gemmi code that builds the backbone of each chain (N, CA, C; Angstrom):
import gemmi

chains = {
    "A": [
        ("MET", (83.913, 85.277, 85.063), (85.096, 85.569, 84.222), (85.598, 86.516, 84.803)),
        ("SER", (86.930, 86.847, 85.040), (87.182, 88.244, 85.431), (87.319, 88.897, 84.843)),
        ("LYS", (87.413, 90.036, 84.901), (87.761, 91.307, 83.612), (89.016, 91.137, 82.687)),
        ("PRO", (89.225, 91.666, 81.753), (90.552, 91.444, 81.247), (91.148, 92.331, 81.740)),
        ("GLU", (92.576, 92.533, 81.725), (93.698, 93.313, 82.039), (94.650, 93.511, 81.122)),
        ("ILE", (94.936, 94.995, 80.757), (96.246, 95.157, 79.766), (97.258, 95.603, 80.806)),
        ("THR", (98.753, 95.534, 80.150), (99.490, 96.667, 80.994), (99.735, 97.817, 80.196)),
        ("VAL", (99.879, 99.046, 80.686), (100.075, 100.412, 80.039), (101.460, 100.802, 80.180)),
        ("LEU", (102.478, 100.936, 79.465), (103.547, 101.540, 79.691), (103.613, 102.864, 79.142)),
        ("TYR", (104.335, 103.719, 79.977), (104.252, 105.201, 79.926), (106.043, 105.366, 79.930)),
        ("PHE", (106.101, 106.304, 78.790), (107.488, 106.518, 78.724), (107.365, 108.242, 78.517)),
        ("ALA", (108.985, 109.094, 78.573), (109.196, 110.112, 78.608), (107.971, 111.028, 78.688)),
        ("ALA", (107.101, 112.072, 78.250), (106.276, 113.264, 78.803), (105.092, 112.451, 79.185)),
        ("ALA", (104.909, 111.274, 78.627), (103.612, 110.307, 79.277), (103.979, 110.046, 80.579)),
        ("SER", (105.183, 109.471, 81.279), (105.626, 109.049, 82.384), (105.379, 110.029, 83.296)),
        ("THR", (106.351, 111.416, 82.686), (106.280, 112.310, 83.632), (104.596, 112.972, 84.287)),
        ("ALA", (103.813, 112.508, 82.997), (102.525, 113.221, 83.710), (102.097, 112.425, 84.599)),
        ("THR", (101.930, 110.864, 84.259), (101.363, 110.313, 85.076), (101.966, 109.940, 86.520)),
        ("GLY", (103.345, 110.159, 86.505), (104.314, 109.742, 87.482), (104.222, 108.436, 87.403)),
        ("LEU", (104.294, 107.473, 86.277), (104.188, 106.043, 86.298), (105.173, 105.380, 85.273)),
        ("THR", (105.867, 104.613, 85.122), (106.229, 103.868, 83.952), (105.274, 102.805, 83.516)),
        ("GLU", (104.677, 102.264, 84.446), (103.493, 101.401, 83.700), (102.563, 101.288, 85.004)),
        ("GLU", (101.652, 100.689, 84.544), (100.275, 100.605, 85.007), (99.210, 99.102, 84.351)),
        ("SER", (98.689, 98.496, 85.673), (97.757, 97.544, 84.992), (96.079, 98.481, 85.064)),
        ("ILE", (95.458, 97.983, 83.811), (94.250, 98.427, 83.679), (93.376, 97.653, 83.321)),
        ("THR", (92.169, 97.417, 84.102), (91.072, 96.547, 84.178), (90.249, 97.419, 82.653)),
        ("LEU", (90.301, 96.433, 81.598), (89.118, 96.949, 80.375), (87.756, 96.798, 80.848)),
        ("PRO", (86.751, 97.979, 80.775), (85.765, 97.808, 80.918), (84.657, 96.727, 80.142)),
        ("ALA", (85.379, 96.221, 79.205), (84.727, 95.171, 78.500), (85.833, 94.402, 77.794)),
        ("SER", (85.327, 92.665, 77.420), (86.169, 91.879, 77.230), (86.500, 92.303, 75.817)),
        ("GLN", (86.132, 93.082, 75.041), (86.360, 93.103, 73.706), (86.284, 95.087, 73.754)),
        ("TYR", (87.767, 95.305, 73.747), (87.554, 97.026, 73.874), (88.461, 97.841, 72.965)),
        ("PRO", (87.923, 98.772, 72.402), (88.932, 99.595, 71.181), (89.853, 99.994, 71.319)),
        ("LEU", (91.122, 99.834, 70.914), (92.217, 100.678, 71.296), (91.898, 101.979, 71.288)),
        ("SER", (90.874, 102.625, 70.187), (91.049, 103.870, 69.964), (90.245, 104.452, 71.290)),
        ("SER", (89.170, 103.596, 72.311), (89.168, 104.240, 73.607), (89.868, 104.350, 74.606)),
        ("LEU", (90.877, 103.414, 74.455), (91.786, 103.317, 75.675), (92.446, 104.928, 76.014)),
        ("GLY", (92.709, 106.147, 74.935), (93.117, 107.093, 75.344), (92.219, 107.852, 76.189)),
        ("ASP", (90.627, 107.712, 75.985), (89.809, 108.439, 76.963), (89.896, 107.732, 78.480)),
        ("LEU", (90.109, 106.476, 78.290), (89.826, 105.584, 79.558), (91.442, 106.021, 80.615)),
        ("LEU", (92.371, 106.034, 79.618), (93.523, 106.732, 80.619), (93.470, 108.278, 81.303)),
        ("VAL", (93.091, 109.151, 80.054), (93.008, 110.466, 80.484), (91.859, 110.959, 81.705)),
        ("SER", (90.882, 109.606, 81.968), (89.810, 109.966, 82.777), (90.434, 109.253, 83.904)),
        ("LEU", (91.607, 108.890, 84.028), (92.299, 107.789, 85.327), (93.532, 108.755, 85.806)),
        ("HIS", (94.036, 109.617, 84.691), (94.811, 110.845, 85.109), (94.261, 112.312, 84.828)),
        ("PRO", (93.340, 112.759, 85.132), (93.052, 113.815, 85.032), (93.693, 115.065, 85.081)),
        ("ASP", (93.974, 115.972, 84.178), (94.589, 117.337, 84.560), (95.859, 117.412, 84.741)),
        ("VAL", (96.615, 116.431, 84.080), (97.919, 116.456, 84.207), (98.768, 116.435, 82.713)),
        ("GLY", (97.708, 116.673, 81.629), (98.107, 117.253, 80.346), (97.983, 115.815, 79.386)),
        ("LEU", (98.097, 114.711, 79.853), (97.737, 113.508, 78.923), (97.081, 113.414, 78.158)),
        ("ASP", (95.803, 114.012, 77.717), (95.076, 113.910, 76.359), (95.851, 114.671, 75.392)),
        ("LYS", (96.832, 116.031, 75.766), (97.592, 116.489, 74.669), (98.670, 115.905, 74.206)),
        ("ILE", (99.350, 115.273, 75.307), (100.495, 114.059, 74.846), (99.712, 113.019, 74.051)),
        ("LEU", (98.525, 112.469, 73.876), (98.070, 111.240, 73.481), (97.653, 111.678, 72.240)),
        ("GLN", (97.541, 112.914, 71.830), (97.256, 113.601, 70.765), (98.499, 113.823, 69.515)),
        ("SER", (99.912, 113.923, 70.397), (100.828, 113.722, 69.328), (101.554, 112.396, 69.386)),
        ("SER", (101.238, 111.404, 69.868), (101.740, 109.840, 70.332), (100.976, 108.951, 69.489)),
        ("GLN", (101.765, 107.971, 69.135), (101.300, 106.696, 68.775), (101.198, 105.553, 69.711)),
        ("TRP", (100.426, 104.496, 69.470), (100.314, 103.133, 70.119), (101.335, 102.132, 69.570)),
        ("SER", (101.557, 101.375, 70.567), (102.253, 100.176, 70.104), (101.784, 99.085, 70.855)),
        ("VAL", (101.241, 97.979, 70.448), (100.527, 96.958, 71.231), (101.737, 95.183, 70.983)),
        ("ASN", (101.907, 95.119, 72.288), (102.757, 93.798, 72.277), (104.097, 94.135, 71.634)),
        ("ALA", (104.646, 95.338, 71.749), (106.017, 95.884, 71.011), (105.705, 95.853, 69.430)),
        ("GLU", (104.626, 96.089, 69.012), (104.245, 96.430, 67.389), (103.587, 97.629, 67.422)),
        ("MET", (104.066, 98.401, 66.332), (103.896, 99.793, 66.257), (102.407, 99.638, 65.583)),
        ("VAL", (101.266, 100.246, 65.964), (99.834, 100.220, 65.421), (99.871, 101.454, 64.294)),
        ("GLU", (99.305, 100.900, 63.245), (99.259, 101.873, 61.811), (98.054, 102.536, 62.474)),
        ("ASN", (97.040, 101.700, 62.418), (95.388, 102.012, 62.656), (94.743, 101.564, 63.779)),
        ("ALA", (94.823, 102.769, 65.029), (94.258, 102.213, 66.035), (92.907, 101.769, 65.826)),
        ("GLY", (92.029, 102.009, 65.031), (90.602, 102.261, 64.521), (90.364, 100.530, 64.379)),
        ("GLU", (91.475, 99.733, 63.727), (91.484, 98.369, 63.436), (92.002, 97.648, 64.890)),
        ("VAL", (92.401, 97.974, 65.812), (92.386, 97.139, 66.976), (91.677, 96.908, 68.068)),
        ("THR", (91.132, 95.502, 68.561), (90.495, 95.342, 69.581), (91.468, 94.544, 70.361)),
        ("LEU", (90.991, 95.112, 71.970), (92.056, 94.497, 72.886), (91.356, 93.480, 73.797)),
        ("LYS", (91.835, 92.492, 74.022), (91.035, 91.777, 74.814), (91.493, 91.224, 75.782)),
        ("GLY", (92.443, 91.376, 76.426), (93.071, 91.039, 77.663), (94.619, 90.761, 77.691)),
        ("GLY", (95.554, 91.116, 78.723), (96.905, 90.561, 78.328), (97.926, 91.126, 77.610)),
        ("GLU", (97.318, 92.327, 76.864), (98.143, 92.874, 75.974), (99.089, 93.985, 76.581)),
        ("GLU", (100.366, 94.233, 76.147), (101.159, 95.160, 76.754), (100.937, 96.692, 75.759)),
        ("VAL", (100.548, 97.203, 76.208), (100.240, 98.453, 75.405), (100.873, 99.784, 76.061)),
        ("ALA", (101.577, 100.761, 74.865), (102.592, 101.403, 75.435), (102.044, 103.192, 74.417)),
        ("ILE", (102.441, 103.890, 75.102), (102.416, 105.291, 74.596), (103.310, 105.753, 73.743)),
        ("ILE", (103.467, 106.104, 72.627), (104.782, 106.034, 71.875), (104.705, 107.519, 71.669)),
        ("CYS", (105.537, 108.497, 72.431), (105.265, 109.766, 72.500), (106.344, 109.928, 71.086)),
        ("PRO", (106.587, 111.293, 70.628), (107.266, 111.675, 69.445), (108.868, 111.686, 69.784)),
        ("VAL", (109.870, 110.629, 69.346), (111.118, 110.433, 69.517), (111.880, 111.195, 69.232)),
        ("SER", (112.927, 111.098, 70.352), (114.244, 111.912, 70.233), (115.464, 111.091, 70.795)),
        ("GLY", (115.576, 110.184, 70.399), (116.925, 109.599, 70.155), (117.968, 110.121, 69.106)),
        ("GLY", (119.048, 109.802, 69.212), (120.669, 110.488, 68.590), (121.284, 111.109, 69.360)),
    ],
    "B": [
        ("MET", (119.512, 113.212, 91.989), (119.211, 113.255, 90.787), (118.160, 112.481, 90.395)),
        ("ALA", (117.254, 113.363, 89.793), (115.841, 112.819, 89.785), (115.972, 112.040, 88.030)),
        ("THR", (116.632, 110.771, 88.207), (116.903, 109.832, 87.136), (115.328, 108.765, 87.173)),
        ("SER", (114.799, 108.617, 85.823), (113.970, 107.544, 86.083), (114.395, 106.680, 84.853)),
        ("HIS", (114.250, 105.354, 85.442), (114.481, 103.992, 84.552), (113.543, 103.310, 84.547)),
        ("PRO", (112.653, 103.168, 83.723), (111.740, 102.422, 83.790), (112.291, 100.692, 84.005)),
        ("SER", (111.200, 100.006, 83.988), (111.912, 98.630, 83.887), (111.951, 98.022, 82.521)),
        ("THR", (111.272, 98.717, 81.719), (111.442, 98.293, 80.549), (112.364, 99.499, 79.348)),
        ("SER", (113.363, 99.830, 80.104), (114.346, 100.596, 79.465), (115.870, 100.257, 79.831)),
        ("VAL", (116.138, 98.810, 79.265), (117.112, 98.061, 79.643), (117.834, 97.935, 78.501)),
        ("GLU", (118.956, 97.361, 78.874), (119.986, 97.203, 77.859), (119.719, 96.064, 77.226)),
        ("ALA", (120.000, 96.278, 75.662), (119.648, 95.073, 74.941), (120.769, 95.324, 74.005)),
        ("ARG", (121.023, 93.757, 72.847), (121.884, 93.754, 71.831), (121.175, 92.874, 71.062)),
        ("GLU", (121.403, 92.984, 69.623), (120.861, 92.066, 68.836), (121.295, 92.153, 67.431)),
        ("GLU", (122.296, 91.262, 67.055), (122.898, 91.161, 65.878), (122.102, 90.950, 64.174)),
        ("VAL", (122.674, 91.263, 63.175), (121.821, 90.801, 62.023), (122.633, 90.782, 60.985)),
        ("GLY", (123.107, 89.381, 60.668), (124.106, 88.991, 59.590), (125.322, 89.780, 60.528)),
        ("ARG", (126.245, 90.362, 59.910), (127.581, 90.668, 60.481), (127.513, 92.168, 60.954)),
        ("SER", (126.106, 92.794, 61.658), (126.084, 93.565, 61.777), (125.423, 93.472, 63.488)),
        ("ILE", (125.441, 94.898, 64.145), (125.186, 94.837, 65.712), (124.421, 95.699, 65.932)),
        ("CYS", (123.293, 95.592, 66.737), (122.282, 96.914, 67.276), (122.547, 96.919, 68.892)),
        ("VAL", (123.012, 98.017, 69.517), (123.244, 97.550, 71.272), (122.327, 99.228, 72.090)),
        ("LEU", (121.970, 98.626, 72.651), (121.102, 99.988, 74.163), (122.104, 99.350, 75.066)),
        ("THR", (122.825, 100.224, 75.793), (123.381, 100.228, 77.140), (123.808, 101.347, 77.635)),
        ("TYR", (123.489, 100.822, 79.081), (123.876, 102.183, 80.202), (125.506, 102.734, 80.283)),
        ("LYS", (126.628, 101.739, 79.485), (127.585, 102.336, 79.793), (127.933, 102.972, 78.669)),
        ("SER", (129.380, 103.524, 78.707), (130.058, 104.343, 78.077), (130.207, 103.761, 76.803)),
        ("LEU", (129.950, 104.641, 75.645), (129.929, 104.136, 74.152), (131.843, 104.221, 74.223)),
        ("ASP", (132.308, 103.015, 73.595), (134.028, 102.845, 73.538), (133.995, 103.409, 71.967)),
        ("ILE", (134.431, 104.152, 71.505), (134.167, 104.484, 69.882), (135.334, 103.618, 69.334)),
        ("GLY", (136.313, 103.471, 69.923), (137.621, 102.409, 69.309), (137.017, 100.839, 69.060)),
        ("GLU", (136.637, 100.434, 70.186), (135.919, 99.105, 70.139), (134.800, 98.820, 69.269)),
        ("ILE", (133.554, 100.139, 68.904), (132.820, 100.021, 68.041), (133.397, 99.916, 66.379)),
        ("THR", (134.188, 100.786, 66.406), (134.618, 100.887, 64.742), (135.803, 99.522, 64.545)),
        ("GLN", (136.167, 98.925, 65.730), (136.943, 98.018, 65.363), (136.405, 96.611, 64.991)),
        ("SER", (134.893, 96.938, 65.647), (133.858, 95.388, 65.457), (133.220, 95.444, 64.021)),
        ("VAL", (133.679, 96.273, 63.050), (133.094, 96.494, 61.738), (134.363, 96.471, 61.003)),
        ("SER", (135.388, 96.253, 61.540), (136.555, 96.057, 60.287), (136.644, 94.678, 59.718)),
        ("ASP", (136.931, 94.631, 58.609), (137.172, 93.553, 57.424), (138.266, 94.296, 56.806)),
        ("ASP", (138.836, 92.907, 55.870), (140.033, 93.243, 55.174), (139.527, 93.689, 53.783)),
        ("SER", (138.445, 93.386, 53.616), (137.622, 93.653, 52.275), (137.322, 95.029, 52.366)),
        ("ALA", (137.204, 95.986, 53.478), (136.774, 97.194, 53.796), (138.246, 98.495, 53.157)),
        ("GLY", (137.198, 99.427, 52.373), (138.564, 100.265, 51.721), (138.121, 101.395, 52.725)),
        ("ALA", (136.866, 101.542, 53.211), (136.477, 102.676, 54.199), (135.447, 102.310, 55.446)),
        ("THR", (135.894, 103.269, 56.530), (134.695, 102.976, 57.692), (134.301, 103.962, 57.791)),
        ("ALA", (133.151, 104.766, 57.677), (132.739, 105.943, 57.936), (131.970, 105.904, 59.138)),
        ("ILE", (132.124, 106.911, 60.802), (131.868, 106.765, 61.725), (130.922, 108.092, 62.265)),
        ("PHE", (130.158, 108.155, 62.679), (129.411, 109.047, 63.278), (129.236, 109.070, 64.554)),
        ("ILE", (130.020, 109.849, 65.270), (129.548, 110.330, 66.901), (128.577, 111.271, 67.221)),
        ("GLY", (127.526, 111.004, 67.936), (126.434, 112.317, 68.605), (127.095, 112.139, 69.938)),
        ("THR", (127.218, 114.020, 70.232), (127.470, 113.688, 71.779), (126.539, 114.763, 72.407)),
        ("THR", (126.887, 114.833, 73.659), (125.876, 115.835, 74.524), (126.930, 117.222, 74.595)),
        ("ARG", (125.518, 118.287, 74.024), (126.060, 119.947, 73.396), (125.871, 120.267, 74.843)),
        ("ASN", (126.563, 121.439, 74.900), (126.836, 122.248, 76.570), (125.980, 123.198, 76.244)),
        ("SER", (125.184, 123.345, 75.145), (124.120, 124.709, 75.333), (123.024, 124.320, 74.402)),
        ("TYR", (122.051, 125.017, 74.506), (120.668, 124.675, 74.096), (119.735, 126.275, 74.148)),
        ("GLN", (119.982, 126.850, 72.946), (119.003, 128.210, 72.833), (119.456, 129.071, 73.853)),
        ("GLY", (120.832, 129.361, 74.020), (121.140, 130.112, 75.266), (121.333, 129.689, 76.621)),
        ("LYS", (120.750, 128.540, 76.936), (120.900, 127.736, 78.117), (121.726, 126.623, 78.432)),
        ("VAL", (122.268, 126.614, 79.517), (123.784, 125.788, 79.896), (122.780, 124.158, 79.826)),
        ("VAL", (123.192, 123.301, 79.409), (122.894, 122.221, 79.525), (123.790, 121.127, 80.509)),
        ("THR", (123.380, 120.425, 81.606), (124.354, 120.056, 82.425), (124.561, 118.299, 81.960)),
        ("ARG", (123.196, 118.123, 81.304), (123.358, 116.562, 81.133), (122.164, 116.107, 80.079)),
        ("LEU", (122.408, 114.878, 79.768), (121.147, 114.635, 79.094), (120.642, 113.104, 79.479)),
        ("GLU", (119.286, 112.798, 79.459), (119.208, 111.581, 79.992), (118.420, 110.829, 78.779)),
        ("TYR", (118.348, 109.440, 78.581), (118.170, 108.894, 77.604), (117.216, 107.431, 78.236)),
        ("GLN", (116.019, 107.214, 77.524), (115.209, 106.179, 78.104), (114.612, 105.561, 76.590)),
        ("ALA", (114.511, 104.114, 76.512), (114.152, 103.515, 75.713), (113.093, 102.389, 76.161)),
        ("TYR", (112.106, 102.135, 74.866), (111.172, 100.911, 75.202), (111.965, 99.922, 74.455)),
        ("SER", (113.324, 99.251, 74.988), (113.973, 98.494, 74.820), (113.753, 97.181, 73.762)),
        ("LYS", (112.619, 96.685, 74.335), (112.140, 95.826, 73.489), (111.691, 95.963, 72.014)),
        ("LEU", (110.856, 97.311, 72.058), (110.803, 97.731, 71.092), (111.903, 98.263, 69.864)),
        ("ALA", (112.275, 99.319, 70.524), (113.801, 99.855, 69.943), (114.463, 99.153, 68.993)),
        ("ILE", (114.900, 97.810, 69.793), (115.930, 97.246, 68.994), (115.652, 96.596, 67.946)),
        ("LYS", (114.020, 96.422, 68.087), (113.365, 95.775, 66.576), (113.212, 96.695, 65.572)),
        ("THR", (113.057, 98.067, 65.993), (113.447, 98.848, 64.980), (114.562, 99.416, 64.210)),
        ("MET", (115.818, 99.522, 65.206), (116.995, 99.141, 65.087), (117.427, 98.254, 64.184)),
        ("THR", (117.048, 97.100, 64.408), (117.677, 96.031, 63.530), (116.583, 96.049, 61.800)),
        ("ASP", (115.507, 96.815, 62.010), (114.988, 96.856, 60.931), (115.781, 98.082, 60.001)),
        ("ILE", (116.346, 98.844, 60.487), (116.881, 100.139, 59.743), (118.310, 99.616, 59.313)),
        ("ILE", (118.839, 98.681, 60.197), (120.204, 98.273, 59.623), (119.680, 97.362, 58.154)),
        ("ARG", (118.751, 96.391, 58.457), (118.089, 95.674, 57.224), (117.901, 96.350, 55.981)),
        ("THR", (117.222, 97.364, 56.247), (116.949, 98.185, 55.205), (117.914, 98.818, 54.177)),
        ("THR", (118.724, 99.256, 55.430), (119.943, 100.004, 54.672), (121.190, 99.422, 53.849)),
        ("HIS", (121.160, 97.828, 54.342), (121.979, 96.990, 53.776), (121.178, 96.914, 52.328)),
        ("GLN", (119.917, 96.736, 52.316), (119.084, 96.337, 50.934), (119.130, 97.682, 50.009)),
        ("SER", (119.154, 99.179, 50.661), (118.797, 100.251, 49.812), (119.870, 101.004, 49.457)),
        ("VAL", (121.379, 100.763, 50.089), (122.586, 101.459, 50.010), (122.961, 100.616, 48.644)),
        ("THR", (123.160, 101.225, 47.761), (123.796, 100.507, 46.247), (125.350, 100.848, 46.149)),
        ("ARG", (125.946, 99.818, 45.591), (127.294, 100.128, 44.924), (127.277, 101.650, 44.038)),
        ("SER", (128.412, 102.268, 44.261), (128.639, 103.539, 43.542), (128.833, 102.595, 42.017)),
        ("ALA", (128.113, 103.612, 41.167), (128.051, 103.450, 39.801), (129.437, 103.445, 38.921)),
        ("HIS", (130.233, 103.798, 39.601), (131.595, 103.573, 38.719), (132.366, 102.270, 38.880)),
        ("HIS", (132.046, 101.584, 39.779), (132.461, 100.300, 40.501), (131.654, 99.226, 39.573)),
        ("SER", (132.451, 98.752, 38.674), (131.864, 97.395, 38.220), (131.957, 96.153, 39.195)),
        ("ALA", (131.812, 96.023, 40.566), (132.289, 94.828, 41.288), (131.567, 93.798, 40.698)),
        ("PRO", (131.647, 92.392, 40.975), (130.968, 91.429, 40.940), (129.959, 91.753, 42.048)),
        ("ALA", (128.697, 91.062, 41.574), (127.179, 91.247, 42.180), (127.472, 90.690, 43.834)),
        ("THR", (128.420, 89.937, 43.769), (128.379, 89.140, 44.955), (129.255, 89.715, 46.113)),
        ("VAL", (129.780, 91.178, 45.487), (130.427, 91.964, 46.759), (129.320, 92.689, 47.139)),
        ("PRO", (129.224, 92.917, 48.453), (128.236, 93.539, 49.385), (128.608, 95.009, 49.283)),
        ("SER", (127.657, 96.130, 49.311), (128.359, 97.369, 49.060), (128.465, 97.930, 50.797)),
        ("ILE", (127.751, 97.396, 51.345), (128.090, 97.709, 52.892), (128.365, 96.431, 53.288)),
        ("ILE", (129.702, 96.280, 54.153), (130.247, 94.714, 54.625), (129.468, 94.768, 56.309)),
        ("SER", (129.961, 95.708, 56.946), (128.949, 95.796, 58.369), (128.634, 97.050, 58.854)),
        ("CYS", (127.711, 97.071, 59.650), (127.245, 98.040, 60.533), (127.497, 97.944, 61.995)),
        ("ALA", (127.390, 98.838, 62.739), (127.090, 98.740, 64.504), (126.712, 100.033, 64.540)),
        ("LEU", (125.435, 99.927, 65.757), (124.222, 100.725, 65.566), (124.518, 100.961, 67.382)),
        ("HIS", (125.192, 101.905, 68.045), (125.060, 101.602, 69.366), (124.518, 103.299, 69.957)),
        ("HIS", (123.658, 103.141, 71.035), (122.881, 104.003, 71.713), (122.986, 104.017, 72.902)),
        ("ARG", (123.134, 105.004, 73.730), (123.352, 104.901, 74.882), (122.031, 105.525, 75.969)),
        ("LEU", (121.921, 104.658, 76.992), (120.655, 104.938, 77.649), (121.056, 105.685, 79.425)),
        ("GLY", (119.963, 106.189, 79.920), (120.362, 107.002, 81.272), (121.094, 108.327, 81.142)),
        ("ILE", (121.729, 108.685, 82.002), (122.566, 109.998, 81.870), (123.925, 110.177, 81.071)),
        ("VAL", (123.792, 110.601, 80.333), (124.879, 111.164, 79.246), (125.655, 112.303, 79.992)),
        ("PRO", (126.893, 112.643, 80.580), (127.479, 113.904, 80.754), (127.954, 114.409, 79.196)),
        ("VAL", (127.909, 115.755, 79.154), (128.246, 116.845, 78.494), (129.859, 116.324, 77.528)),
        ("GLY", (129.564, 116.412, 76.648), (130.592, 116.184, 75.836), (131.053, 114.524, 75.596)),
        ("GLU", (130.301, 113.580, 76.476), (130.220, 112.240, 76.038), (129.301, 111.631, 74.713)),
        ("PRO", (129.603, 110.604, 73.951), (128.949, 110.138, 73.114), (127.579, 109.395, 73.686)),
        ("SER", (126.289, 109.813, 72.846), (124.975, 109.221, 73.181), (124.732, 108.368, 72.016)),
        ("ILE", (125.354, 108.219, 70.619), (125.068, 107.479, 69.721), (126.464, 107.368, 69.303)),
        ("VAL", (126.680, 105.856, 68.687), (128.229, 105.898, 67.999), (127.641, 104.723, 66.594)),
        ("ILE", (127.887, 105.159, 65.735), (127.418, 104.435, 64.259), (128.871, 104.247, 63.368)),
        ("ALA", (128.918, 102.936, 63.134), (129.754, 102.313, 62.198), (129.635, 101.806, 60.906)),
        ("VAL", (130.257, 101.985, 59.949), (129.666, 101.364, 58.847), (131.126, 101.378, 58.079)),
        ("SER", (131.210, 99.942, 57.466), (132.210, 99.701, 56.930), (132.054, 99.144, 55.511)),
        ("SER", (132.538, 99.396, 54.191), (131.972, 99.420, 53.123), (133.173, 99.030, 52.305)),
        ("PRO", (133.503, 98.489, 51.090), (134.259, 98.355, 50.199), (134.865, 99.947, 49.717)),
        ("HIS", (134.139, 100.773, 49.430), (133.972, 102.125, 49.330), (133.715, 103.462, 50.036)),
        ("ARG", (134.032, 104.387, 50.208), (133.621, 105.429, 50.683), (132.481, 106.250, 50.813)),
        ("LYS", (132.173, 105.899, 49.453), (130.861, 106.703, 49.493), (129.586, 106.074, 50.165)),
        ("GLU", (129.521, 104.688, 49.818), (128.638, 103.975, 50.608), (128.309, 103.775, 51.718)),
        ("ALA", (129.950, 103.935, 52.444), (130.199, 104.167, 53.854), (129.285, 105.185, 54.418)),
        ("PHE", (129.661, 106.377, 53.608), (129.152, 107.721, 53.966), (127.262, 107.923, 54.313)),
        ("VAL", (126.761, 107.576, 52.746), (125.625, 107.018, 52.732), (124.934, 106.350, 53.935)),
        ("ALA", (125.510, 105.164, 53.805), (124.559, 104.308, 54.773), (124.679, 105.130, 56.245)),
        ("CYS", (125.743, 105.735, 56.374), (126.077, 105.853, 57.896), (125.156, 107.118, 58.333)),
        ("GLU", (124.776, 108.124, 57.144), (123.987, 109.197, 57.321), (122.346, 108.476, 57.211)),
        ("GLN", (122.205, 107.685, 56.702), (120.856, 107.449, 56.572), (120.393, 106.813, 57.736)),
        ("ILE", (121.490, 105.653, 58.350), (121.052, 105.112, 59.623), (120.796, 106.278, 60.724)),
        ("LEU", (121.530, 107.188, 60.772), (121.206, 108.122, 61.610), (119.834, 108.744, 62.054)),
        ("GLU", (119.848, 109.119, 60.522), (118.395, 109.930, 60.309), (117.209, 109.021, 60.816)),
        ("GLU", (117.520, 107.739, 60.176), (116.325, 106.956, 60.324), (116.472, 106.455, 61.997)),
        ("VAL", (117.234, 106.541, 62.746), (117.433, 106.453, 64.068), (116.589, 107.447, 64.641)),
        ("LYS", (116.820, 108.762, 64.417), (116.123, 109.633, 65.075), (114.648, 109.819, 64.874)),
        ("GLN", (114.327, 109.593, 63.633), (112.891, 109.545, 63.229), (112.175, 108.515, 63.762)),
        ("LYS", (112.784, 107.140, 63.776), (111.722, 106.118, 64.104), (111.928, 105.401, 65.423)),
        ("VAL", (113.351, 105.375, 66.188), (113.678, 104.420, 67.068), (113.094, 104.841, 68.521)),
        ("GLN", (112.603, 104.095, 69.302), (111.843, 104.251, 70.669), (112.701, 104.673, 71.595)),
        ("ILE", (113.321, 106.063, 71.543), (114.074, 106.565, 72.508), (113.962, 107.915, 73.114)),
        ("TRP", (114.249, 108.452, 73.890), (113.268, 109.495, 74.287), (115.023, 110.067, 74.991)),
        ("LYS", (114.898, 111.863, 74.900), (116.115, 112.520, 75.279), (115.068, 113.683, 76.374)),
        ("ARG", (115.702, 113.397, 77.344), (115.532, 114.663, 78.469), (117.006, 115.404, 78.571)),
        ("GLU", (116.686, 116.732, 78.474), (117.521, 117.908, 78.766), (117.683, 118.456, 79.859)),
        ("TYR", (118.279, 118.906, 80.486), (118.805, 119.376, 82.118), (119.563, 120.238, 81.869)),
        ("TYR", (118.640, 121.719, 82.395), (119.371, 122.968, 82.228), (120.048, 123.389, 83.346)),
        ("GLU", (121.141, 124.257, 83.213), (121.607, 124.855, 84.486), (120.694, 125.896, 85.121)),
        ("GLY", (120.069, 126.039, 86.528), (119.922, 126.505, 87.348), (117.999, 126.449, 87.149)),
        ("GLU", (117.572, 125.362, 86.383), (116.334, 124.862, 86.179), (116.106, 123.685, 86.983)),
        ("ARG", (114.610, 123.906, 87.280), (114.347, 122.456, 88.593), (114.086, 121.393, 87.772)),
        ("GLU", (114.625, 120.502, 88.050), (115.067, 118.930, 87.382), (113.727, 118.507, 86.855)),
        ("GLU", (112.489, 118.556, 87.724), (111.074, 118.146, 87.280), (110.710, 118.646, 86.169)),
        ("GLU", (111.044, 120.263, 85.642), (110.760, 120.922, 84.646), (111.670, 120.435, 83.546)),
        ("ALA", (112.902, 119.696, 83.669), (113.635, 119.464, 82.587), (112.683, 118.707, 81.253)),
        ("GLU", (113.252, 118.976, 79.964), (112.285, 118.887, 78.636), (112.487, 117.550, 77.953)),
        ("TRP", (111.555, 116.789, 77.827), (111.483, 115.689, 76.948), (111.733, 116.482, 75.524)),
        ("LYS", (112.778, 116.496, 74.768), (112.822, 116.606, 73.855), (112.034, 115.986, 72.301)),
        ("THR", (111.794, 116.593, 71.320), (111.281, 115.556, 69.982), (112.366, 116.403, 68.799)),
        ("ASN", (112.136, 115.113, 67.791), (112.956, 115.182, 66.816), (111.938, 115.911, 65.708)),
        ("SER", (110.863, 115.711, 65.882), (110.292, 115.898, 64.679), (109.611, 117.055, 65.067)),
        ("GLY", (109.362, 118.124, 63.672), (108.586, 119.264, 63.854), (109.248, 120.614, 64.678)),
    ],
}
model = gemmi.Model(1)
for chain_id, residues in chains.items():
    chain = gemmi.Chain(chain_id)
    for i, (resn, *xyz) in enumerate(residues, 1):
        res = gemmi.Residue()
        res.name, res.seqid = resn, gemmi.SeqId(i, " ")
        for name, pos in zip(("N", "CA", "C"), xyz):
            atom = gemmi.Atom()
            atom.name, atom.element = name, gemmi.Element(name[0])
            atom.pos, atom.b_iso = gemmi.Position(*pos), 0.0
            res.add_atom(atom)
        chain.add_residue(res)
    model.add_chain(chain)
structure = gemmi.Structure()
structure.add_model(model)
structure.setup_entities()
């Protein structure tokens, strides 16, 4: 069985830091905690300040805001976005 | 011009009853948006227009750029409209029958992409039988949008490198 993949969306500061607007990520395991995704992304994009951006951001999974990342397990196929502090208006 | 349009930052529109939420790359037409909430039962229409200001802390702003996670942003916008419809109640001094809504219609339009100085980035129109509810709802919608909707603003300053243009935050 092939390893599960997710799509990560980057906006605003996260997009500027990584130079990407979206990225396919292969999960290291078929059941992967969302709370581990930040470290995985930082390891793929080191030294661009992504860790600091993630500290002030929230996650969305399949276009729903995540209240508690500790309760979410990724299984592949999800669309995950880093939601930086918003600035509409 | 260093503009980035993520493929996920697209135009969107969704109706909620008689109200509408719109994300668009086109200029916002204030007259058209105002007209869209008009109703013969309205005694008041409150309008908020947010425009790009020409300065920030002494720096000259040349333009703003907005991007959205449209799929999620439009859901958040419609949630705000629904909540506002429910929470803004009739003025205490008006004893209208319960069948008369306190808010008739709302239009919430936010622009995406480059917004030059002086042009609107957000227009909110609310029609109501009475002025008080129209004002309250209009302000409530604006504050909720600024806090919650998945839209991001980047500000470009005169004489500064475009790559260093700052992504703003509304909180803190």
